[in-house]
Short mmCIF file of the C-alpha atoms (twelve columns), coordinates in Angstrom:
data_MODEL
# 
_entry.id   MODEL 
# 
loop_
_atom_site.group_PDB 
_atom_site.id 
_atom_site.type_symbol 
_atom_site.label_atom_id 
_atom_site.label_alt_id 
_atom_site.label_comp_id 
_atom_site.label_asym_id 
_atom_site.label_seq_id 
_atom_site.Cartn_x 
_atom_site.Cartn_y 
_atom_site.Cartn_z 
_atom_site.pdbx_PDB_model_num 
ATOM 1   C CA . MET A 1   78.478 83.478  -40.070 1 
ATOM 2   C CA . ALA A 2   76.547 80.426  -41.473 1 
ATOM 3   C CA . LEU A 3   73.616 79.449  -39.601 1 
ATOM 4   C CA . PRO A 4   72.050 76.238  -38.991 1 
ATOM 5   C CA . ALA A 5   69.436 74.635  -40.964 1 
ATOM 6   C CA . PRO A 6   66.047 75.350  -39.850 1 
ATOM 7   C CA . GLY A 7   64.973 73.309  -36.675 1 
ATOM 8   C CA . ALA A 8   69.032 72.360  -36.588 1 
ATOM 9   C CA . GLY A 9   68.849 74.119  -32.866 1 
ATOM 10  C CA . SER A 10  70.446 77.177  -31.967 1 
ATOM 11  C CA . CYS A 11  73.409 78.819  -33.063 1 
ATOM 12  C CA . ALA A 12  76.755 78.265  -31.598 1 
ATOM 13  C CA . GLY A 13  77.415 81.738  -30.629 1 
ATOM 14  C CA . PRO A 14  75.389 85.014  -31.026 1 
ATOM 15  C CA . LEU A 15  74.831 87.187  -34.098 1 
ATOM 16  C CA . SER A 16  74.922 90.941  -33.898 1 
ATOM 17  C CA . ARG A 17  73.794 94.143  -35.574 1 
ATOM 18  C CA . GLU A 18  74.359 98.011  -34.934 1 
ATOM 19  C CA . TRP A 19  71.812 99.969  -36.656 1 
ATOM 20  C CA . GLN A 20  71.235 103.674 -36.981 1 
ATOM 21  C CA . ALA A 21  67.697 104.672 -37.174 1 
ATOM 22  C CA . PRO A 22  67.602 108.053 -38.885 1 
ATOM 23  C CA . PHE A 23  64.774 109.346 -36.894 1 
ATOM 24  C CA . LEU A 24  63.988 108.958 -32.794 1 
ATOM 25  C CA . VAL A 25  62.460 105.540 -31.718 1 
ATOM 26  C CA . ASP A 26  61.673 104.507 -28.119 1 
ATOM 27  C CA . VAL A 27  62.318 100.615 -28.674 1 
ATOM 28  C CA . ARG A 28  60.926 99.921  -25.198 1 
ATOM 29  C CA . LEU A 29  57.268 101.683 -26.071 1 
ATOM 30  C CA . VAL A 30  57.325 100.534 -29.715 1 
ATOM 31  C CA . LEU A 31  58.126 96.445  -28.734 1 
ATOM 32  C CA . SER A 32  55.414 97.073  -25.992 1 
ATOM 33  C CA . VAL A 33  52.629 96.362  -28.050 1 
ATOM 34  C CA . HIS A 34  54.047 92.935  -28.456 1 
ATOM 35  C CA . ARG A 35  53.944 92.306  -24.537 1 
ATOM 36  C CA . ARG A 36  51.194 90.047  -23.269 1 
ATOM 37  C CA . GLY A 37  50.778 90.720  -19.638 1 
ATOM 38  C CA . SER A 38  53.879 91.207  -16.945 1 
ATOM 39  C CA . ARG A 39  54.624 87.593  -17.129 1 
ATOM 40  C CA . ASP A 40  54.944 87.092  -21.111 1 
ATOM 41  C CA . PRO A 41  57.340 84.090  -21.862 1 
ATOM 42  C CA . ALA A 42  58.005 85.743  -24.993 1 
ATOM 43  C CA . TYR A 43  58.802 88.998  -23.595 1 
ATOM 44  C CA . ARG A 44  61.101 90.353  -21.160 1 
ATOM 45  C CA . VAL A 45  62.350 93.765  -20.032 1 
ATOM 46  C CA . SER A 46  66.084 92.611  -18.075 1 
ATOM 47  C CA . GLY A 47  67.358 94.363  -15.458 1 
ATOM 48  C CA . ASP A 48  69.659 96.350  -17.751 1 
ATOM 49  C CA . GLY A 49  67.015 97.406  -19.368 1 
ATOM 50  C CA . ALA A 50  67.437 95.564  -22.891 1 
ATOM 51  C CA . VAL A 51  64.351 94.200  -24.060 1 
ATOM 52  C CA . TRP A 52  64.512 90.545  -24.617 1 
ATOM 53  C CA . ARG A 53  61.928 89.207  -27.673 1 
ATOM 54  C CA . THR A 54  61.326 85.250  -28.954 1 
ATOM 55  C CA . SER A 55  59.581 84.637  -32.106 1 
ATOM 56  C CA . ARG A 56  59.375 81.618  -34.604 1 
ATOM 57  C CA . THR A 57  60.573 83.005  -37.919 1 
ATOM 58  C CA . PRO A 58  60.344 81.372  -41.259 1 
ATOM 59  C CA . ASP A 59  63.953 79.994  -40.510 1 
ATOM 60  C CA . GLY A 60  62.945 78.890  -37.107 1 
ATOM 61  C CA . PRO A 61  62.866 79.916  -33.202 1 
ATOM 62  C CA . GLY A 62  65.063 83.048  -32.253 1 
ATOM 63  C CA . THR A 63  65.387 85.382  -29.471 1 
ATOM 64  C CA . LEU A 64  66.217 88.671  -29.875 1 
ATOM 65  C CA . ARG A 65  67.869 91.108  -27.307 1 
ATOM 66  C CA . VAL A 66  67.350 95.155  -28.390 1 
ATOM 67  C CA . THR A 67  68.875 98.202  -26.450 1 
ATOM 68  C CA . ALA A 68  69.142 101.614 -27.859 1 
ATOM 69  C CA . ARG A 69  70.212 104.949 -27.272 1 
ATOM 70  C CA . PRO A 70  69.837 108.356 -28.788 1 
ATOM 71  C CA . ALA A 71  72.569 110.136 -30.966 1 
ATOM 72  C CA . GLY A 72  73.504 113.401 -32.518 1 
ATOM 73  C CA . PRO A 73  72.713 114.026 -36.040 1 
ATOM 74  C CA . ALA A 74  76.469 113.865 -37.219 1 
ATOM 75  C CA . ALA A 75  76.254 110.082 -36.384 1 
ATOM 76  C CA . VAL A 76  74.180 109.306 -39.002 1 
ATOM 77  C CA . GLY A 77  74.778 106.203 -41.241 1 
ATOM 78  C CA . THR A 78  73.473 103.325 -42.420 1 
ATOM 79  C CA . GLY A 79  74.378 100.769 -39.669 1 
ATOM 80  C CA . THR A 80  73.366 97.701  -41.478 1 
ATOM 81  C CA . GLY A 81  75.846 95.481  -40.867 1 
ATOM 82  C CA . THR A 82  76.026 91.963  -38.935 1 
ATOM 83  C CA . ARG A 83  78.595 90.130  -37.253 1 
ATOM 84  C CA . SER A 84  79.190 87.513  -34.598 1 
ATOM 85  C CA . GLY A 85  80.425 87.824  -30.922 1 
ATOM 86  C CA . GLY A 86  79.979 90.495  -28.332 1 
ATOM 87  C CA . THR A 87  76.549 92.661  -27.983 1 
ATOM 88  C CA . GLY A 88  78.060 95.978  -27.932 1 
ATOM 89  C CA . SER A 89  74.548 96.860  -26.342 1 
ATOM 90  C CA . ALA A 90  73.681 100.054 -24.779 1 
ATOM 91  C CA . GLY A 91  72.909 99.730  -20.750 1 
ATOM 92  C CA . ALA A 92  70.094 101.048 -18.561 1 
ATOM 93  C CA . SER A 93  71.366 104.385 -18.502 1 
ATOM 94  C CA . ASP A 94  71.007 104.806 -22.351 1 
ATOM 95  C CA . LEU A 95  67.370 103.687 -21.927 1 
ATOM 96  C CA . ALA A 96  67.126 106.414 -19.576 1 
ATOM 97  C CA . ALA A 97  68.299 108.718 -22.439 1 
ATOM 98  C CA . ILE A 98  66.257 107.857 -25.024 1 
ATOM 99  C CA . GLY A 99  63.096 107.951 -22.628 1 
ATOM 100 C CA . ASP A 100 64.312 111.658 -22.359 1 
ATOM 101 C CA . ALA A 101 64.349 111.920 -25.933 1 
ATOM 102 C CA . ALA A 102 61.092 110.600 -26.380 1 
ATOM 103 C CA . ARG A 103 59.800 113.148 -23.987 1 
ATOM 104 C CA . GLY A 104 61.331 115.914 -25.722 1 
ATOM 105 C CA . GLY A 105 64.055 116.273 -22.906 1 
ATOM 106 C CA . SER A 106 68.004 117.304 -23.151 1 
ATOM 107 C CA . ALA A 107 69.522 113.958 -24.396 1 
ATOM 108 C CA . ALA A 108 67.835 114.735 -27.991 1 
ATOM 109 C CA . GLY A 109 67.476 118.125 -27.644 1 
ATOM 110 C CA . SER A 110 64.180 120.571 -28.004 1 
ATOM 111 C CA . VAL A 111 60.952 119.398 -30.093 1 
ATOM 112 C CA . SER A 112 58.555 121.482 -32.055 1 
ATOM 113 C CA . ALA A 113 55.550 121.759 -29.405 1 
ATOM 114 C CA . THR A 114 53.230 121.420 -33.030 1 
ATOM 115 C CA . THR A 115 54.407 118.590 -34.804 1 
ATOM 116 C CA . GLY A 116 56.321 117.074 -32.112 1 
ATOM 117 C CA . THR A 117 59.380 116.140 -34.394 1 
ATOM 118 C CA . PRO A 118 63.177 117.204 -33.308 1 
ATOM 119 C CA . LEU A 119 64.195 121.048 -33.887 1 
ATOM 120 C CA . PRO A 120 67.093 122.396 -35.589 1 
ATOM 121 C CA . GLY A 121 69.931 120.655 -33.897 1 
ATOM 122 C CA . ALA A 122 68.221 118.165 -31.820 1 
ATOM 123 C CA . ALA A 123 69.420 114.475 -32.373 1 
ATOM 124 C CA . ALA A 124 67.067 112.514 -34.706 1 
ATOM 125 C CA . VAL A 125 68.987 109.731 -34.695 1 
ATOM 126 C CA . THR A 126 68.942 106.652 -32.584 1 
ATOM 127 C CA . GLU A 127 71.572 103.967 -32.041 1 
ATOM 128 C CA . VAL A 128 69.892 100.483 -31.619 1 
ATOM 129 C CA . SER A 129 71.949 97.480  -31.014 1 
ATOM 130 C CA . ALA A 130 70.499 93.843  -30.870 1 
ATOM 131 C CA . THR A 131 72.144 90.619  -30.583 1 
ATOM 132 C CA . ALA A 132 69.871 87.234  -31.662 1 
ATOM 133 C CA . TRP A 133 70.110 83.678  -30.884 1 
ATOM 134 C CA . GLY A 134 68.871 80.203  -32.726 1 
ATOM 135 C CA . PRO A 135 68.029 79.207  -36.935 1 
ATOM 136 C CA . GLY A 136 66.110 82.407  -36.607 1 
ATOM 137 C CA . ALA A 137 68.832 84.766  -35.606 1 
ATOM 138 C CA . GLN A 138 69.712 86.361  -38.986 1 
ATOM 139 C CA . TRP A 139 65.928 86.408  -39.993 1 
ATOM 140 C CA . LEU A 140 65.024 88.455  -36.529 1 
ATOM 141 C CA . LEU A 141 68.400 90.793  -37.128 1 
ATOM 142 C CA . ASP A 142 67.228 91.734  -40.987 1 
ATOM 143 C CA . SER A 143 64.104 92.440  -39.973 1 
ATOM 144 C CA . LEU A 144 64.593 94.454  -36.966 1 
ATOM 145 C CA . PRO A 145 64.513 98.119  -38.925 1 
ATOM 146 C CA . SER A 146 60.854 97.064  -40.234 1 
ATOM 147 C CA . LEU A 147 59.995 95.540  -36.165 1 
ATOM 148 C CA . LEU A 148 60.910 99.274  -34.914 1 
ATOM 149 C CA . GLY A 149 59.188 101.220 -37.558 1 
ATOM 150 C CA . ALA A 150 61.369 101.700 -40.324 1 
ATOM 151 C CA . ALA A 151 58.690 101.369 -42.614 1 
ATOM 152 C CA . ASP A 152 56.482 103.828 -40.957 1 
ATOM 153 C CA . ASP A 153 55.649 106.992 -42.473 1 
ATOM 154 C CA . PRO A 154 54.121 109.670 -39.865 1 
ATOM 155 C CA . ALA A 155 54.527 112.239 -42.158 1 
ATOM 156 C CA . GLY A 156 50.922 112.930 -42.724 1 
ATOM 157 C CA . PHE A 157 49.965 112.392 -39.112 1 
ATOM 158 C CA . ALA A 158 48.930 116.419 -38.263 1 
ATOM 159 C CA . PRO A 159 47.053 116.455 -35.036 1 
ATOM 160 C CA . ALA A 160 44.482 119.517 -35.124 1 
ATOM 161 C CA . HIS A 161 43.565 118.613 -31.322 1 
ATOM 162 C CA . PRO A 162 45.579 120.294 -28.559 1 
ATOM 163 C CA . VAL A 163 45.937 117.014 -26.809 1 
ATOM 164 C CA . LEU A 164 46.968 114.738 -29.448 1 
ATOM 165 C CA . ARG A 165 49.461 117.924 -30.566 1 
ATOM 166 C CA . GLU A 166 50.574 117.499 -26.892 1 
ATOM 167 C CA . LEU A 167 50.910 113.585 -26.857 1 
ATOM 168 C CA . SER A 168 52.628 113.619 -30.206 1 
ATOM 169 C CA . ARG A 169 55.516 116.112 -29.011 1 
ATOM 170 C CA . ARG A 170 55.849 113.596 -25.821 1 
ATOM 171 C CA . HIS A 171 56.226 110.593 -27.587 1 
ATOM 172 C CA . PRO A 172 58.333 111.420 -31.005 1 
ATOM 173 C CA . GLY A 173 59.793 107.978 -30.642 1 
ATOM 174 C CA . ALA A 174 56.498 106.346 -30.917 1 
ATOM 175 C CA . ARG A 175 56.412 104.670 -34.060 1 
ATOM 176 C CA . ILE A 176 54.409 101.923 -35.359 1 
ATOM 177 C CA . GLY A 177 56.595 98.832  -35.903 1 
ATOM 178 C CA . ARG A 178 55.834 95.397  -38.069 1 
ATOM 179 C CA . SER A 179 56.621 92.307  -36.896 1 
ATOM 180 C CA . GLY A 180 55.983 90.043  -40.129 1 
ATOM 181 C CA . ARG A 181 54.648 87.213  -38.143 1 
ATOM 182 C CA . VAL A 182 50.951 86.979  -38.375 1 
ATOM 183 C CA . LEU A 183 50.108 83.826  -36.562 1 
ATOM 184 C CA . GLU A 184 52.157 85.104  -33.807 1 
ATOM 185 C CA . ALA A 185 49.826 88.307  -33.258 1 
ATOM 186 C CA . LEU A 186 46.736 86.640  -34.010 1 
ATOM 187 C CA . VAL A 187 46.698 83.807  -31.342 1 
ATOM 188 C CA . PRO A 188 47.000 86.073  -28.318 1 
ATOM 189 C CA . ALA A 189 44.265 88.277  -30.002 1 
ATOM 190 C CA . VAL A 190 41.742 85.663  -30.093 1 
ATOM 191 C CA . LEU A 191 42.600 84.541  -26.391 1 
ATOM 192 C CA . GLU A 192 41.994 88.320  -25.415 1 
ATOM 193 C CA . GLN A 193 38.534 88.251  -27.105 1 
ATOM 194 C CA . LYS A 194 35.473 89.149  -25.069 1 
ATOM 195 C CA . VAL A 195 37.423 88.293  -21.787 1 
ATOM 196 C CA . VAL A 196 39.629 90.675  -19.727 1 
ATOM 197 C CA . GLY A 197 43.470 91.328  -20.068 1 
ATOM 198 C CA . LEU A 198 44.302 88.938  -16.961 1 
ATOM 199 C CA . GLU A 199 42.184 85.962  -17.789 1 
ATOM 200 C CA . ALA A 200 43.812 86.359  -21.540 1 
ATOM 201 C CA . HIS A 201 47.546 86.605  -20.323 1 
ATOM 202 C CA . ARG A 202 46.789 83.850  -17.799 1 
ATOM 203 C CA . ALA A 203 45.905 81.259  -20.691 1 
ATOM 204 C CA . TRP A 204 48.874 82.812  -23.239 1 
ATOM 205 C CA . ARG A 205 51.501 82.018  -20.463 1 
ATOM 206 C CA . TRP A 206 50.219 78.832  -19.693 1 
ATOM 207 C CA . LEU A 207 50.130 77.642  -23.441 1 
ATOM 208 C CA . LEU A 208 53.650 79.109  -24.097 1 
ATOM 209 C CA . LEU A 209 54.811 77.293  -20.594 1 
ATOM 210 C CA . ARG A 210 53.188 74.335  -21.986 1 
ATOM 211 C CA . PHE A 211 53.714 74.154  -25.504 1 
ATOM 212 C CA . GLY A 212 56.509 76.560  -26.514 1 
ATOM 213 C CA . ASP A 213 60.185 75.605  -26.952 1 
ATOM 214 C CA . PRO A 214 62.806 76.796  -24.730 1 
ATOM 215 C CA . ALA A 215 64.230 80.188  -26.176 1 
ATOM 216 C CA . PRO A 216 67.959 79.886  -27.905 1 
ATOM 217 C CA . GLY A 217 70.469 81.399  -26.443 1 
ATOM 218 C CA . PRO A 218 71.135 83.164  -22.616 1 
ATOM 219 C CA . ALA A 219 67.303 84.520  -22.434 1 
ATOM 220 C CA . PRO A 220 66.378 85.204  -18.978 1 
ATOM 221 C CA . ALA A 221 64.877 82.104  -17.135 1 
ATOM 222 C CA . GLY A 222 61.412 80.710  -18.510 1 
ATOM 223 C CA . MET A 223 61.373 82.259  -21.813 1 
ATOM 224 C CA . ARG A 224 59.797 80.226  -24.408 1 
ATOM 225 C CA . VAL A 225 59.137 80.705  -28.490 1 
ATOM 226 C CA . PHE A 226 55.908 80.587  -29.794 1 
ATOM 227 C CA . PRO A 227 54.885 77.040  -30.723 1 
ATOM 228 C CA . ALA A 228 54.537 76.008  -34.448 1 
ATOM 229 C CA . ALA A 229 51.584 76.272  -36.733 1 
ATOM 230 C CA . GLY A 230 51.077 72.479  -36.598 1 
ATOM 231 C CA . SER A 231 50.884 71.948  -32.475 1 
ATOM 232 C CA . TRP A 232 48.251 74.527  -32.161 1 
ATOM 233 C CA . PRO A 233 45.688 71.918  -33.416 1 
ATOM 234 C CA . ARG A 234 46.984 69.135  -31.471 1 
ATOM 235 C CA . ILE A 235 46.505 70.769  -28.544 1 
ATOM 236 C CA . PRO A 236 44.070 68.346  -26.958 1 
ATOM 237 C CA . SER A 237 40.203 70.024  -25.245 1 
ATOM 238 C CA . TRP A 238 41.685 69.184  -21.722 1 
ATOM 239 C CA . ASP A 239 44.711 71.544  -22.227 1 
ATOM 240 C CA . TRP A 240 42.687 74.110  -23.411 1 
ATOM 241 C CA . HIS A 241 40.448 73.653  -20.157 1 
ATOM 242 C CA . ARG A 242 43.694 73.805  -18.077 1 
ATOM 243 C CA . ALA A 243 44.347 77.176  -19.942 1 
ATOM 244 C CA . GLY A 244 41.184 78.571  -19.331 1 
ATOM 245 C CA . VAL A 245 39.893 78.902  -22.967 1 
ATOM 246 C CA . GLU A 246 36.657 77.757  -23.684 1 
ATOM 247 C CA . ALA A 247 36.028 75.838  -27.183 1 
ATOM 248 C CA . VAL A 248 34.915 78.957  -29.232 1 
ATOM 249 C CA . ARG A 249 38.607 80.700  -28.764 1 
ATOM 250 C CA . ALA A 250 40.200 77.372  -28.951 1 
ATOM 251 C CA . ARG A 251 38.336 76.228  -32.544 1 
ATOM 252 C CA . THR A 252 39.190 79.801  -33.523 1 
ATOM 253 C CA . ILE A 253 43.151 79.489  -33.247 1 
ATOM 254 C CA . ALA A 254 43.257 75.814  -34.442 1 
ATOM 255 C CA . ALA A 255 41.365 76.817  -37.669 1 
ATOM 256 C CA . ALA A 256 43.810 79.595  -38.336 1 
ATOM 257 C CA . ALA A 257 46.636 77.761  -37.570 1 
ATOM 258 C CA . ARG A 258 45.522 75.131  -40.254 1 
ATOM 259 C CA . SER A 259 45.501 78.184  -42.777 1 
ATOM 260 C CA . ALA A 260 48.528 79.516  -41.537 1 
ATOM 261 C CA . GLY A 261 50.298 79.463  -44.917 1 
ATOM 262 C CA . ARG A 262 47.241 82.078  -46.159 1 
ATOM 263 C CA . VAL A 263 47.468 83.919  -42.608 1 
ATOM 264 C CA . GLU A 264 50.860 84.761  -43.596 1 
ATOM 265 C CA . GLU A 265 50.036 85.947  -46.677 1 
ATOM 266 C CA . ILE A 266 48.071 89.373  -45.472 1 
ATOM 267 C CA . LEU A 267 52.025 90.757  -45.188 1 
ATOM 268 C CA . ALA A 268 52.044 91.230  -48.870 1 
ATOM 269 C CA . MET A 269 48.455 92.643  -49.485 1 
ATOM 270 C CA . PRO A 270 46.664 96.071  -49.313 1 
ATOM 271 C CA . ALA A 271 45.164 96.529  -45.851 1 
ATOM 272 C CA . ALA A 272 41.432 95.993  -47.139 1 
ATOM 273 C CA . ASP A 273 42.204 92.548  -48.154 1 
ATOM 274 C CA . ALA A 274 44.521 91.952  -45.437 1 
ATOM 275 C CA . ASP A 275 41.640 92.601  -43.344 1 
ATOM 276 C CA . ARG A 276 38.850 90.066  -45.576 1 
ATOM 277 C CA . ARG A 277 41.310 87.879  -45.598 1 
ATOM 278 C CA . LEU A 278 41.468 87.523  -41.981 1 
ATOM 279 C CA . ARG A 279 37.905 88.110  -41.373 1 
ATOM 280 C CA . ALA A 280 37.328 85.197  -43.600 1 
ATOM 281 C CA . LEU A 281 38.560 82.908  -40.904 1 
ATOM 282 C CA . PRO A 282 36.001 81.595  -38.710 1 
ATOM 283 C CA . GLY A 283 35.778 83.684  -35.151 1 
ATOM 284 C CA . ILE A 284 37.701 86.878  -36.404 1 
ATOM 285 C CA . GLY A 285 35.903 90.215  -36.498 1 
ATOM 286 C CA . PRO A 286 36.833 93.471  -36.941 1 
ATOM 287 C CA . TRP A 287 38.618 93.887  -33.280 1 
ATOM 288 C CA . THR A 288 40.740 90.816  -33.791 1 
ATOM 289 C CA . SER A 289 41.926 91.720  -37.472 1 
ATOM 290 C CA . ALA A 290 42.741 95.150  -36.304 1 
ATOM 291 C CA . GLU A 291 44.747 93.938  -33.544 1 
ATOM 292 C CA . VAL A 292 46.806 91.459  -35.886 1 
ATOM 293 C CA . ARG A 293 47.146 94.076  -38.655 1 
ATOM 294 C CA . GLN A 294 48.820 96.417  -35.875 1 
ATOM 295 C CA . ARG A 295 51.249 94.607  -34.713 1 
ATOM 296 C CA . ALA A 296 52.077 91.911  -37.693 1 
ATOM 297 C CA . CYS A 297 51.564 94.466  -40.624 1 
ATOM 298 C CA . GLY A 298 52.456 97.880  -38.826 1 
ATOM 299 C CA . ASP A 299 49.228 99.485  -40.282 1 
ATOM 300 C CA . ALA A 300 48.716 102.720 -38.674 1 
ATOM 301 C CA . ASP A 301 44.977 103.060 -39.832 1 
ATOM 302 C CA . ALA A 302 43.661 99.882  -38.148 1 
ATOM 303 C CA . VAL A 303 41.370 100.670 -35.729 1 
ATOM 304 C CA . SER A 304 40.261 98.471  -33.345 1 
ATOM 305 C CA . VAL A 305 36.093 98.627  -33.212 1 
ATOM 306 C CA . GLY A 306 34.752 96.320  -30.469 1 
ATOM 307 C CA . ASP A 307 37.532 97.356  -28.005 1 
ATOM 308 C CA . TYR A 308 36.077 97.351  -24.753 1 
ATOM 309 C CA . ASN A 309 37.820 100.509 -23.398 1 
ATOM 310 C CA . LEU A 310 39.207 102.429 -26.627 1 
ATOM 311 C CA . PRO A 311 36.039 104.178 -27.719 1 
ATOM 312 C CA . ALA A 312 35.827 105.616 -23.960 1 
ATOM 313 C CA . ALA A 313 39.181 106.525 -23.990 1 
ATOM 314 C CA . VAL A 314 39.252 108.494 -27.412 1 
ATOM 315 C CA . GLY A 315 35.523 110.033 -26.701 1 
ATOM 316 C CA . TRP A 316 36.719 111.448 -23.496 1 
ATOM 317 C CA . THR A 317 40.110 112.547 -24.798 1 
ATOM 318 C CA . LEU A 318 39.007 114.246 -27.959 1 
ATOM 319 C CA . ALA A 319 35.428 115.124 -26.804 1 
ATOM 320 C CA . GLY A 320 35.269 114.793 -23.192 1 
ATOM 321 C CA . LEU A 321 32.429 112.408 -23.386 1 
ATOM 322 C CA . VAL A 322 31.943 108.807 -23.434 1 
ATOM 323 C CA . VAL A 323 30.917 107.273 -27.190 1 
ATOM 324 C CA . ASP A 324 30.665 104.594 -28.708 1 
ATOM 325 C CA . ASP A 325 32.124 102.521 -31.715 1 
ATOM 326 C CA . ALA A 326 30.695 104.793 -34.221 1 
ATOM 327 C CA . GLY A 327 31.399 107.983 -31.929 1 
ATOM 328 C CA . MET A 328 35.182 107.036 -31.881 1 
ATOM 329 C CA . LEU A 329 34.973 106.622 -35.579 1 
ATOM 330 C CA . GLU A 330 33.500 110.113 -36.115 1 
ATOM 331 C CA . LEU A 331 36.510 111.486 -33.840 1 
ATOM 332 C CA . LEU A 332 39.170 109.712 -35.705 1 
ATOM 333 C CA . ALA A 333 37.869 110.283 -39.279 1 
ATOM 334 C CA . PRO A 334 39.857 113.617 -39.363 1 
ATOM 335 C CA . TYR A 335 43.206 111.236 -39.000 1 
ATOM 336 C CA . GLN A 336 42.041 108.954 -41.887 1 
ATOM 337 C CA . GLY A 337 45.192 107.049 -42.694 1 
ATOM 338 C CA . HIS A 338 46.476 107.276 -39.457 1 
ATOM 339 C CA . ARG A 339 43.747 106.319 -36.960 1 
ATOM 340 C CA . TYR A 340 45.682 103.863 -35.013 1 
ATOM 341 C CA . ARG A 341 48.375 106.156 -34.482 1 
ATOM 342 C CA . ALA A 342 45.945 108.539 -32.945 1 
ATOM 343 C CA . ALA A 343 44.553 105.884 -30.831 1 
ATOM 344 C CA . ARG A 344 47.656 104.848 -29.630 1 
ATOM 345 C CA . LEU A 345 48.626 108.190 -28.522 1 
ATOM 346 C CA . ILE A 346 45.106 108.525 -26.714 1 
ATOM 347 C CA . GLU A 347 45.993 104.921 -25.046 1 
ATOM 348 C CA . LEU A 348 49.678 106.298 -24.021 1 
ATOM 349 C CA . GLY A 349 47.844 109.258 -22.255 1 
ATOM 350 C CA . GLY A 350 46.083 107.549 -20.171 1 
ATOM 351 C CA . ALA A 351 42.821 109.310 -19.901 1 
ATOM 352 C CA . ARG A 352 39.708 107.778 -18.989 1 
ATOM 353 C CA . PRO A 353 36.378 108.973 -17.656 1 
ATOM 354 C CA . PRO A 354 35.252 108.549 -14.395 1 
ATOM 355 C CA . ARG A 355 33.981 104.522 -13.432 1 
ATOM 356 C CA . ARG A 356 30.472 104.496 -12.766 1 
ATOM 357 C CA . GLY A 357 29.762 100.788 -12.723 1 
ATOM 358 C CA . PRO A 358 31.329 97.214  -12.114 1 
ATOM 359 C CA . ARG A 359 34.743 96.346  -13.313 1 
ATOM 360 C CA . MET A 360 34.721 93.483  -16.218 1 
ATOM 361 C CA . PRO A 361 34.881 90.395  -14.331 1 
ATOM 362 C CA . VAL A 362 37.683 88.284  -14.433 1 
ATOM 363 C CA . ARG A 363 36.601 84.756  -14.750 1 
ATOM 364 C CA . ASP A 364 38.721 81.484  -14.396 1 
ATOM 365 C CA . TYR A 365 37.016 79.046  -17.133 1 
ATOM 366 C CA . ARG A 366 38.807 76.040  -15.094 1 
ATOM 367 C CA . ALA A 367 36.283 76.041  -12.824 1 
ATOM 368 C CA . PHE A 368 33.334 75.807  -14.780 1 
# 
């Protein structure tokens, strides 16, 4: 099916793809790292369990709808075809089954308590159904395997700590995906610098509703597509203020958007070079660089140094202590190459030290 030229509007009809991932993948868990708050205009989970996500691809705006269900070993195949027409989507019961698979439940058979991998006879395949709309539909479907972790290689991750072993066993579908859209990961990361999540998510939502394009296709009401790179430097100061974003973060985003071409080039760079390229931008430090590389590049080793909560969670989980960034890096050192993977599992585990001080306050910059 021929797609319109970039910028020509949404496709007349949807494009669909059925892909058999040759591994367990918990689609909702993997894609959840791209969600910026419960009311994110670029990300929704509908009542039938489908994940909806918008993106401004190199070909233009697009909307993606994804569902998944576990399949038996005999069903393994390439599943790379793209077709127009109906979705062939799995429903909520299928997503419940993949959740059982990710927890080692009966839908996927048993998993190894040591490695978290399926035992012989267990299902190690996930059937993914996706539908996309808009000028970017084909790009979204072509990049679907990468988005869900096809390029991720967890083979070298052998957690020695018993808690990490258990978390790995409970979440065998927790892969590290790669969105391939750097600026889309960078802008919300900058919005999250040195503020609480609620404040950053409020700003993200306001900016997308104000400057984003309506989502192509039959997306849930209120969904928007990330604004084009050229739109960000043109946002007036009063609209940044209305969004609750002070001048420093606004300038950082505008400068990054002006360098969008060079920013997107990090996808083809080694991790160290990508980190240097990002941190050469004004206002981008190690935390923001790591947050971007985790999502856009699928960097399984990118540690969010400077995070407000992560060192305490890592220290409490692995040592029963509250540690700083240096202590966190020391505890994660045995997992070099997979430090973000280990940190992500720890976040999923939810262990935190007891709170002994006030929470970081939620500000409203609009009232300043």
